[in-house]
C-alpha positions in Angstrom: 0.2 -0.1 0.1 2.8 2.3 0.9 4.5 1.8 -2.5 1.1 2.7 -4.3 0.9 6.1 -2.0 4.8 6.9 -3.5 4.1 5.5 -6.9 1.3 8.3 -7.3 3.0 10.6 -6.1 6.2 10.4 -8.3 3.0 10.1 -10.9 1.8 13.4 -10.0 4.9 15.2 -9.4 6.0 14.2 -13.1 2.8 15.1 -14.7 2.9 18.7 -13.8 4.2 21.2 -16.2 4.7 25.3 -15.7 2.7 27.5 -17.7 4.4 28.0 -20.3 4.9 30.7 -22.7 4.3 29.1 -26.0 1.6 27.8 -28.3 0.5 24.2 -29.6 1.2 23.9 -33.3 -1.4 20.9 -32.9 -3.9 22.8 -32.4 -2.8 25.8 -35.7 -4.8 25.2 -38.8 -2.7 24.0 -41.9 -3.4 27.3 -44.4 -1.2 29.2 -41.0 1.6 26.0 -39.8 4.8 26.6 -41.0 8.1 25.1 -39.9 11.3 24.5 -41.2 12.3 21.3 -42.4 14.8 20.3 -39.7 17.7 18.0 -41.4 16.9 14.3 -40.1 20.6 13.5 -38.3 19.9 16.2 -36.0 17.4 18.8 -33.9 16.0 22.3 -34.5 15.1 24.5 -31.9 13.7 28.2 -32.2 12.7 31.0 -29.6 11.8 34.3 -29.4 14.0 36.6 -27.0 12.6 39.9 -26.2 14.1 43.2 -25.2 17.4 41.8 -27.0 19.9 43.2 -29.9 22.9 40.6 -31.2 25.7 41.9 -33.3 28.9 40.2 -34.2 32.0 41.6 -32.9 36.0 40.1 -33.0 38.2 39.3 -30.5 42.2 40.1 -30.2 42.9 36.7 -32.8 40.5 38.3 -35.4 38.1 35.6 -34.7 34.1 36.5 -34.6 32.0 36.4 -31.5 28.0 37.0 -30.6 27.7 39.8 -28.2 24.0 40.3 -27.2 22.4 43.3 -25.3 19.5 44.7 -24.2 17.6 46.7 -26.0 14.1 47.6 -27.7 14.3 44.7 -29.9 13.3 41.1 -29.9 15.4 38.5 -31.7 13.9 36.0 -33.3 16.7 32.4 -32.7 16.9 29.4 -35.2 19.7 26.8 -33.1 20.5 23.3 -35.6 22.5 21.2 -33.8 23.7 17.9 -35.5 24.1 14.9 -33.3 27.3 14.6 -32.6 29.1 11.1 -34.1 29.5 8.7 -31.9 33.3 7.5 -31.4 34.2 10.8 -32.5 35.7 13.4 -30.3 34.5 16.9 -31.3 32.1 16.5 -33.6 29.7 19.0 -32.2 28.1 21.2 -34.8 25.6 23.7 -34.8 23.8 26.4 -36.7 22.7 29.6 -35.5 20.4 32.1 -37.2 19.6 35.3 -35.1 17.2 37.4 -36.5 16.1 40.9 -34.7 13.4 42.6 -35.3 11.5 45.8 -34.4 8.9 44.6 -32.3 6.9 47.8 -33.2 7.3 47.9 -36.7 6.1 44.2 -37.1 3.3 45.0 -35.6 1.8 47.9 -37.9 3.0 46.7 -40.7 4.2 43.6 -42.9 8.2 43.2 -43.4 9.0 41.6 -46.8 12.6 42.6 -48.4 16.5 41.3 -49.5 18.3 41.0 -46.6 20.8 43.8 -48.5 18.7 46.6 -47.0 18.5 45.0 -43.8 22.0 45.0 -43.5 23.3 43.1 -39.7 20.2 42.7 -38.9 20.1 38.5 -39.7 23.1 36.7 -38.1 24.5 33.3 -38.7 26.6 31.3 -36.7 28.5 28.3 -37.6 30.4 26.9 -34.6 32.2 23.1 -35.0 35.8 22.1 -35.1 36.1 23.4 -38.8 39.3 25.6 -38.5 39.1 28.5 -40.6 35.6 28.0 -41.0 33.4 28.9 -37.7 32.1 31.9 -36.4 29.5 34.5 -36.8 28.8 36.1 -39.9 26.3 39.3 -40.7 24.3 38.0 -43.9 23.2 40.3 -46.0 22.2 37.9 -49.2 19.1 36.8 -49.0 15.2 37.6 -48.8 12.9 37.9 -45.2 9.1 38.2 -45.3 7.5 39.0 -42.0 3.8 39.0 -41.6 1.0 39.4 -39.1 -1.5 36.0 -38.8 -3.8 36.6 -35.7 -3.6 36.5 -32.3 0.2 38.3 -32.1 1.5 35.3 -33.9 3.7 36.4 -36.9 4.9 33.9 -39.5 8.5 34.3 -40.6 9.6 32.8 -44.5 13.5 33.2 -44.7 16.3 32.3 -47.1 20.1 33.2 -47.2 23.2 32.6 -48.5 26.9 33.1 -46.8 30.1 33.2 -49.1 32.2 33.2 -46.2 31.4 29.2 -44.4 29.8 26.5 -45.4 25.9 25.7 -44.3 23.7 23.1 -44.0 20.6 25.8 -43.2 19.8 28.0 -45.7 15.2 28.3 -44.7 14.1 29.0 -42.0 10.2 29.4 -41.8 8.3 29.4 -38.5 5.4 30.5 -37.1 5.5 32.6 -33.3 4.0 34.4 -31.1 4.6 37.7 -29.8 
């Protein structure tokens, strides 16, 4: 009997979830639902980071890194993490894309433009044990579209290219909540 009480307590504890600031993708209709196709060999995540901006900086060795700081902007962060290769050291591989948006502007109008007109607003990061081909880069080649759907829901379409390093992710399609 005591085991039954302990078991029911564990079930209660592990089934309780905190209220998260996310939306249920399954409840959305197919007309408004878009999601980036993540490569089979890894995992992808998408986050909305409010009141932050990002910039690419260089250290004393001329290596690039990302600086994230407080601002009135919002960062959209897409991250692809390739699964580590078994029995291989330093096989980690990550691509990160930061898209900086002005929350006031996208609430009032649809953004649909070339990245060259939004210079320094899209940042691509390639993190791996890839000598000379790792770091963060400003992207200005590609197209971006952010359009409102309903109830603070927005659709992002981004297609981009970097000439500095090889890339796996070149298209992002996400629906997000502000």
